[in-house]
N, C-alpha and C positions, 0 to 999 in steps of 0.2 A: 892608776885610777885616774880615769876621765871624770872632770867636774862639769856640771853645766850651769849656766847661769852663776847666781851667787853662793853656790855650793862650795865649802872648803872643809878643812879640818881645824877645829878652834883650838884654844889654850887646853881644854880639857881632854883634848885628842879625840873628839867625838866628830861625826858628821855634823855640819851646820849649814842649814838653808835659810836665805832669807835674814839672815842675822840670828837666827833662833835654833838652839840646840836640840837635834831630832831625839835624844835621849830624853829631854824633858817635854818634849811633845807626845813621846809614846806614853811616858808617866802621865802625863796630863788627860790624854785623850783615848788612849787605849789602843790597841792593834787587833787586825790590820788599820792601817791609816793612811789615807791619800793626803799627801802633801804637795801643796802648788806654790812655787816660785813666781810670784805676781811680777817682780822687778823683770823678770825672763820674759813672760808674756806681755807686758807693756812694751819693752824693747823690740819684739818682733813685729808687733801690731805697727808701731811707729815706723819701723824699718821699710814694712811693705808700702805703707802711706808714702812715706818719703821718696822712696824711687819713682812713686809715679809723679809726684810734685816735681822730682829734679827734672824728669823727661819732660814736663808741660803737658802730661796727658790727663784729660779729666777720666775719674775712674772710680769706682767703688771696691773697696775691700771688704767683702762679707765674710763673717766668722761662720764657719760650717759648725753649727752647735751640736750635730750628731756626736761630735769628738768628746765633748762633755758639756751636759747642758743643767745649769742650776740657776736661781734665781740670781744669787751673788756673782755667778760669771757672765749672766747676761748683763748685768748692770756695770760689770767691768768694761764688757765690749763697749757699750753705750757711752762709758767713760772716754773710752779712748777714739771715739768717733766713728766706728767701724758700722757697716750694714751688718745682716744677719741672715742665715740661711735656717730654715726649718724644714723637716721633713716628716711631720705628722701634726695631729691635732694636740699632742699633749707637749711637743716642744714649743706649738704656737703658744698655748695657754701659758707655758713658762714665760715665755718673751713677753705676753700682756701682763702676767703676774709683775714681771720685773718692770715694768712702764717703759718697755723699749720703744721708741719711736717707729709706727705702724708703716709708715712710708718707707723706712729702710728695712722692711722684712721680706725676704723672697720663699716663697713655698715650694718645695721640691717633692718629688716622690711619685714613683709608678703606679700607686694605686689609691690615689686620694679619695677618700669616701665621698659621698653627698655631704655629709655632716660636716665633715673637715673644710669641703670648699665652700659651703654656706658660713662657717666660722671666719674662714679668710675674707668672704665678701661683706660679711656684718661689719667686721674690723677695719674694712678698707685697708688692707695691707699693700705695701708697694707693688709686688709683681706675684705673678703664679706661674711656675715654669712647667708647662703643658709638656706631658711626657708621650701621649698616645692618641690614635683617634677617639677611644671611647671617652676620655676626658675632656677631649677637645668638645665633644658633643654633648656631655653632661653639663660642662661648664657654661656653652651657650645657652641650654636649658635654664640653667639657674639665672643667668644674667638676665634672661628675658622674664623669668618670673619675678625678679627683684626690681626689673627695669634699671640694672647698673651697668656701667662700664667697668672695666677690668684690664689692667697692664698684665701681658703676658710676654714671656719668652717661650720658644719652641726648642725642647732638648733635643740636639741631633746626635747621632753615632756616626762619626767620620770615616769609621773603619781603620782606626789606628789601635794597633795592640804595645800597651805599654809594658816595657819590661817589669813585671810585678809578678804577685801570686794570682794565680787564676781566680780565685775569690774577689779579687778588689781589684779587677779587670773590669772596665765599664764602656770604653771607647771603641772596642771592636765590633764588627757587622753582627755578630751573633750575641746580642747582649738583651736583657729584659727592660733594658731603659732607652727610651728616646726613639725618634723617628729616622729611619735609616737613610743617608745623605746619597748613597750611592745607588738604590733601586727606585729613588724616585718619590718614596713615602714624605720625605721633608718637604718637598715641592709641593705635594698634592696638600699637605696640612697647610703650609704658608698661603696657598690660595686660598684653601677654606678659610682660615682665621682671616685673612684680609678681607673678604666678603662680608664678615659679620660686622654688625653695626656697633656692636657691643665691646668688641675684644681690639684693644691698642696692641699691636704686635710690635713690641720694643726691639725683637731682635732674636739673636739664636744663642742656646747656650750648649755647651759641650763639656764633658768630663772623662778623660780618658783613663784614669785608675787613680791609685794609690801609692804612696811611697815609691815616688820615681826620683830617680838621681841623675836624670840627665834632661836637657831641653829639647831633644830631638822629638819626642813625641808631641810636644806641645806646639812646637814649629811646625810639623807638617799637618797636625789639625788645624792651625791657624791658616795654613796654606790651602787646603782643601777647603775649608768653610768659606775662605774669601773668593776662591775660585768660583763655587756655586753662587756665591753673593753677585759677583761679576755678571754671569749668566742671568741670574734674575733681574737684575738692575737692567739689563740690556732688553731683556723679553717683555718684562711689565713694571719697570721703574721701581722697585723696591730698593730703599736705602735704610738699613736698620741704624736706629740710633743707638743701640747696645750691642755689643759682642761680650759674651761671657765665656771664658776659655778655663773656666773651672777651676780645681785645686789640685792637688795629690803630691805636693811638693814632700820630697823625703826628708826626715831626720836621721840623726846618728842613733842606734840602738845599742851594737856592737862596734868592735874595731873594724869588722869586714864592711861597714857601712860607710860610704863616701858621699854625703850629701855637698850640694853646692850652696852657695849664698843666695838667699831669697830673692836678691835684687837681680842676679843673672837670670833667674826664670823671667822676671818682670821685664828686664830689658830685652831679651832675646822674642819674646811673644810679642812686646811693642815693636819692634824692629821690623818683624817680619810681616806683621800687620801693615805698617807703613809701607813696606817694600812692595808688598802685594796690591795695594791700593794706587801706587803710583800710575799715573796715566790714564786713571778712570775719574768719572765725576761722582764718585761715592765719597763723601766725607769721612773723615776718621771718626769712628763711633766711640763711645763711652766705652772703655774697657771695664768688664767687671771680672775679679777672681774670688776664690771660695778658699782660703787655708783653714784649715782646721787642725789637724795633728801638727803642722809646722808651726802652729802658734801655741799650743798646749802641749803637745806630746812630750818635749825632754823637760818641760816645766815642772814635771809632776814625778813624784817618787812614791814606793808604797812601802811601808814601814812594818814589817812582821815579826813577830816573837818566835824564836827557835824553841822547837819541841824536842819531839822523840828523834832517834837516829836508828839507822839499820844497816848494818854491813854484811853485804854479800862477799865471802871470800874471794879475791882473784877477781872479781866483777866490778863492784863499784860499792859507794857510801851513800846511802840515801840520808837526808837531813829534812826533817818535816819543818814547816811552818804553820802558823795558826789561821793562813789564809789558802788561796789556792784558784781554783778555776771558778769558784764563785765571785771572786773579786777581779780575776785578770784570766778570762776564756780564750784571749789571743793565742797562748801557746797550744792549747787544745785545738783550737778552731783552724788557725792555719800556720801552726810551726813557727811563731813567732819567737824571737831570740832576745836575752837581756844580759845586762851584767848587773852585778850586785856587788856590795861589800856589807861587811859587818859595822853598823853605823856607831856601836859602842868602842868599836876597836880598830878603825880604818885603816891603822897605821901597821898594825901587828903582821909579821911576817906570815906570808902564806906557807902553810904546811900540808895541805893535802887538797885533793880534787873530790869534790862533794856534787850530787845532784839534789835539788831542791825539789821535794815533793810537797805537793798540798796536802789539806786535809779531808778532802771531799771523796767518796767512797766509789772511785773510778781510778783504775790503773793508768788512764790518760791525765790524769791531774799531776803533771809536772809542770814547774815553774821554769826551772833553768836545768840543763844538764851540763855536767863537767864545769862546774864553777870552782875556780881556784879559789882557798880560803884559810884565813887561820884555823886552828883548832878551835871549832865552836861547840857548845853546851846550851842545856836547856837556860831560857833567858836572855841570851844573847839577842841583839837586834840587827836584824838582816834589813837593809836597804834595797830595794830593788828600783833601779834608775828607768826614768822614761816611761812610765805609766800614766801620764797626764791625758792621753787619747785612748778612747774606747776602753778604758779600764772600768771607772764608775758607770759610764754610758751603757756597759753591758755587762754590769754586775747583775748577780742574780740569786735566788734563794734556795739553789739547790742543795739537799739534805738540810731543809731549813736552816740554813746560815744565815743570820743577819747580815746586811749588808753595812761596811764600813763608815765611820765618819770621814769628812773631808774637811781639810783646814787649808786656809790661804795664809802664807808668812811673808811680810815684807816689813823692811827696815825695822828689824828686830823685834817684830810684834806678830802674835798668831790672833786667827778669828775662826773659830768653827763656823762653817758656811752650810754644812749638812750635818745632822746629826746622825749618830750611830743607831741603827735600828735595834729595837727591842726583842725579845721573845713575844711580849704583847703585839707588837706592831706585826708578827708574823701570822698569829691569828686573829687579827682586827677584823678582816673582811670574812672569815669562814661563819659559816652556820651549821648550828647543830642538827644532827639526823633526827627529825620528828616522825612519828607516825603519819603515814599517807592516808588522807580522808578520802575515803571514797565519794565519789560523785555519781550520780545518776546520767 
């Protein structure tokens, strides 16, 4: 059994997180239930910041809130002095409701609407990461209309293919994101933005993918970007105040995963930037990074109640739980793998190998294939580890299943930070079918 953060087996022989018994959490808040280990999130946030401080590098560590966004989560990020990435009007609205400092908000996205850009301008957020020419032109129009200047980064694709799943690759040449660094688009965008009297081009941004276990891709991306910056500096004197090298730092989901310390990513990225800038007149830019999964992924678990089971002789045994792809779509979406234990009997001897099925009406609603477990039965409590990133944020109401509650645990105390949806919530926005009134 691999424990994360404050996870352990307590005196009652139950799984405990943040000093709180998970069996008690399930009894009080119901299941499925997302539980976050807040001490572990704080530890990770401080670790990133401390690494930059130890290196003497000016930096911003921005939490990529797409991993998990809620008012309480954003307030926690604020407490830890991080910056914040948002990728939609909804995530920006959540940040504003959480009273997050607007100057530390960065707005990403490949298709920001006019309304979203206006919202960002009206609240004077710190930076907009411009993704394409149409956005560059729209933002220019809005700035002219409002007579307002704005800080921007230009997102570039450096042509790096990180070793990860195709659906979470973002830095390769054929990507929906960013200006291509190799075919001249990035240079054209930079020249266009620099001509604008409304845009302050703070620098460049790139993101090569997610769940990456090696530093090679980050180092190569930094090398390519600095190479272009040298060229641009010689040709028209551009010196970026900021270089944002994204996130994507991998975590351990199963024993097959081999993550490296977050500090190693930071140290090697900084070292490469420093090496590439030697001999130039380009000053060391402020380095920005965007951890999301690596801050919250393994700090979260999901608790489920075991329900029905089905035995297929000589094939497999299915054990069903009271959640599934409605609260964790990642296994169905890109074959994500997880480990789990019986939270109420984590020390019991393993007796069988089962496959954990969700309750949605889809054959693909499988959470874990071939999981070693003690003999389980209806009412047992299954804890699936490392669901803190892209669990709740991708949760849905398929089959009209209400989304679970979210609880933060720390120092022996639990606090519900998102309420469980009710059936009434599911129909709250529905309108009844009325007779259509004919008009001339």
